[in-house]
Each structure stands twice: as C-alpha cells, then as structure tokens.
KOLTORFI-70685 format. One line per 4 residues: number of its first residue (from 1); their letters; for each residue x, y, z of C-alpha. Coordinates in Angstrom, 3 decimals, m for minus. Example, Ala and Ser with C-alpha at 12.3 -4.5 7.8 and 13.67 -1.06 7.14 Angstrom:
residues 2
1	AS	12.300,m4.500,7.800  13.670,m1.060,7.140
***
This chain:
residues 167
1	MHTA	m14.943,68.914,m22.328  m16.885,68.193,m25.494  m19.240,70.511,m27.310  m22.592,69.433,m28.666
5	GESE	m21.449,70.312,m32.214  m18.565,67.825,m32.430  m18.542,65.231,m35.179  m19.688,61.693,m34.405
9	HQVG	m16.076,60.514,m34.848  m14.778,63.023,m32.270  m17.482,62.109,m29.768  m17.070,58.395,m30.494
13	QAVC	m13.327,58.624,m29.875  m13.935,60.578,m26.652  m16.447,57.975,m25.461  m13.952,55.212,m26.259
17	NQSI	m11.213,57.047,m24.329  m13.584,57.650,m21.395  m14.593,53.978,m21.386  m10.929,52.977,m21.206
21	AVLV	m10.395,55.436,m18.331  m13.322,53.936,m16.433  m11.999,50.406,m16.954  m8.483,51.322,m15.785
25	TGYD	m9.310,53.567,m12.811  m12.936,52.718,m12.035  m13.841,56.445,m12.262  m14.602,58.842,m15.084
29	FGGI	m15.459,62.552,m15.124  m16.618,64.585,m18.056  m18.560,67.538,m19.345  m20.331,68.609,m22.526
33	LYAS	m21.102,72.247,m23.342  m24.459,72.793,m25.087  m25.791,75.784,m27.005  m28.404,76.512,m24.335
37	SAQA	m29.359,75.585,m20.794  m32.653,74.146,m22.079  m30.810,71.831,m24.473  m28.490,70.711,m21.660
41	RQTV	m31.434,69.966,m19.338  m33.109,67.786,m21.983  m30.102,65.452,m22.036  m30.264,64.524,m18.338
45	ALPA	m33.999,63.823,m18.103  m35.077,60.234,m17.501  m38.645,59.042,m18.122  m41.073,59.713,m15.277
49	PAGT	m41.324,56.724,m12.933  m44.335,54.519,m13.625  m45.430,51.145,m12.334  m45.996,49.432,m9.012
53	PVDL	m45.220,51.730,m6.022  m42.122,50.779,m3.981  m41.421,52.281,m0.540  m37.792,53.449,m0.447
57	GSGI	m37.894,55.025,3.024  m37.510,58.670,4.081  m40.941,59.429,2.590  m39.803,58.551,m0.955
61	TGAS	m41.815,56.207,m3.147  m40.340,54.742,m6.303  m42.008,52.799,m9.073  m41.182,49.433,m10.604
65	NSPG	m42.429,48.564,m14.077  m40.432,45.328,m14.376  m38.579,43.022,m11.958  m35.248,44.454,m10.831
69	VIAW	m35.975,48.001,m12.044  m36.925,50.881,m9.740  m37.158,54.582,m10.650  m37.982,57.678,m8.605
73	TEGQ	m37.599,61.446,m8.546  m36.475,63.854,m5.871  m36.784,67.520,m6.781  m35.178,68.022,m10.210
77	WHFA	m33.267,64.736,m9.975  m34.318,61.480,m11.642  m33.027,58.105,m10.409  m33.078,54.598,m11.882
81	VNYG	m31.694,51.334,m10.495  m31.647,48.315,m12.809  m30.498,44.808,m11.849  m31.967,43.089,m14.893
85	TCPA	m34.147,40.008,m14.732  m31.629,37.118,m14.647  m31.915,34.621,m11.796  m29.642,35.453,m8.869
89	ATSP	m29.111,34.294,m5.287  m31.046,37.366,m4.146  m33.940,38.426,m6.340  m33.172,41.316,m8.703
93	QQQA	m36.192,43.191,m7.295  m34.864,42.921,m3.728  m31.378,43.968,m4.869  m32.826,46.978,m6.702
97	QTTA	m34.933,47.990,m3.702  m31.961,47.673,m1.314  m29.700,49.768,m3.576  m32.412,52.401,m4.143
101	ATIV	m33.158,52.621,m0.397  m29.420,53.011,0.337  m29.191,55.934,m2.104  m32.375,57.536,m0.714
105	AYLH	m31.135,57.227,2.895  m27.789,58.812,2.001  m29.448,61.674,0.117  m31.679,62.320,3.111
109	THLL	m28.614,63.831,4.852  m26.343,64.706,1.879  m27.640,67.010,m0.848  m26.891,66.737,m4.536
113	PETA	m26.332,69.984,m6.471  m29.517,72.074,m6.707  m30.018,71.599,m10.413  m31.480,69.115,m12.874
117	GSLA	m29.740,65.750,m12.868  m30.010,61.998,m13.162  m28.468,58.915,m11.603  m28.542,55.552,m13.347
121	FGAS	m27.237,52.370,m11.696  m27.085,49.151,m13.663  m25.842,45.674,m12.788  m26.154,43.011,m15.460
125	CGDV	m27.979,40.003,m14.007  m27.213,41.259,m10.515  m23.415,41.142,m11.080  m22.369,44.085,m8.918
129	SSAL	m18.655,43.688,m9.727  m19.343,45.061,m13.213  m22.077,47.501,m12.155  m21.943,51.021,m13.545
133	TTLE	m23.264,54.122,m11.787  m23.548,57.278,m13.886  m24.588,60.699,m12.608  m25.231,63.637,m14.911
137	WVWD	m26.198,67.140,m13.889  m26.539,70.576,m15.461  m24.770,73.818,m14.560  m25.999,76.493,m16.951
141	RTVY	m25.181,75.101,m20.442  m22.840,72.314,m19.312  m23.765,68.727,m18.502  m21.232,67.210,m16.107
145	SVSV	m20.955,63.474,m15.565  m19.364,61.022,m13.158  m19.208,57.276,m13.817  m18.051,54.644,m11.343
149	IGYQ	m17.575,50.909,m11.965  m18.455,48.310,m9.330  m21.028,48.377,m6.571  m20.257,51.951,m5.550
153	PLAA	m23.362,54.061,m6.187  m22.606,56.231,m3.154  m19.045,56.868,m4.380  m20.496,58.479,m7.510
157	VRLA	m22.964,60.490,m5.412  m20.153,61.713,m3.119  m18.101,62.833,m6.125  m21.036,64.798,m7.547
161	IAME	m21.734,66.427,m4.164  m18.071,67.462,m3.848  m17.946,69.202,m7.222  m18.535,72.921,m7.515
165	PRS	m19.461,74.829,m10.647  m16.700,76.872,m12.279  m17.323,79.864,m14.501
***
C-alpha cells in the first residue's frame, strides 16, 4: 500500500509495477493510505453526470455529454463508461449504453461496499480487448482499487463486492 506522502519517483515506480501486473495477469489490486478520510474521499469523486439523459434500466438515468460516453451516480458511487468516438461496427454510444445497462442491472441485485467510490470503464475506439475497468472506493482513510483488462467490467465489480475492510 502506498501513502499519500510518497515521492513522485516512488509512486511512479509503483504505478509502473502495477501496470506490468495488470498486463501480465489482467488484474491489479492496490491501496493508498491518506492523512484523512476527507482527503481519501476527494480522490474517488468523478464529475457529476451532465448531458443528454440516457435510460439505463432499473430506474437509473445516466447522462451523455459526448458520443460513446455515459456517466451516472448511485448513492455515493460515481460511474463512467467511455468507448471513445472512433467509428466501429456498433456505434460507440450503443456500446456505452449496453455496458452501462449491464453494470446497472448487475448492481440492482449485487451491492457495492456502502462507501464512496467510482467505476471507470474505457475502451479505445470500441476495442474491448484492451478495455480497462477501474474501481476505487474508500474505507476510512484508505482508497482501495481494482483494475481489470479486457471487456470484464463485472469481474471488477465482483472483486470489489468480495473485499472486506481490514483494520
């Protein structure tokens, strides 16, 4: 686990090592300890969703401010799905809406930790083989993270749900 006071070199080396771990295994776990819970919560916040309303099912409405990008909130959690704007066989907007609706449907019956958190899914030009899903959430002063490569947003969600805080 890293602390918020580490030098840029230490954090840079850790990020490099984590990136290698993700490339080799497809999964990465981590945590950073902050000086306060408030500071930790600031790091997981995503901008509030804004744009054209998008129905994601289960009573959840997201917002799209550009093609292929959908964001929404549920409780203290912020979500963003981004397929970019490159041409693809299926439109990036449809891909983003399908992925977002899949996540929403799963979370309708499986609960993420009751704390502040964020999920970001990105696929460059709709290329799901290199997609990256990252979840971050706060337990007290620690921000935990899970990253998964490939079109596996629910794998990352399942890992976050399975984790329990340790004191």
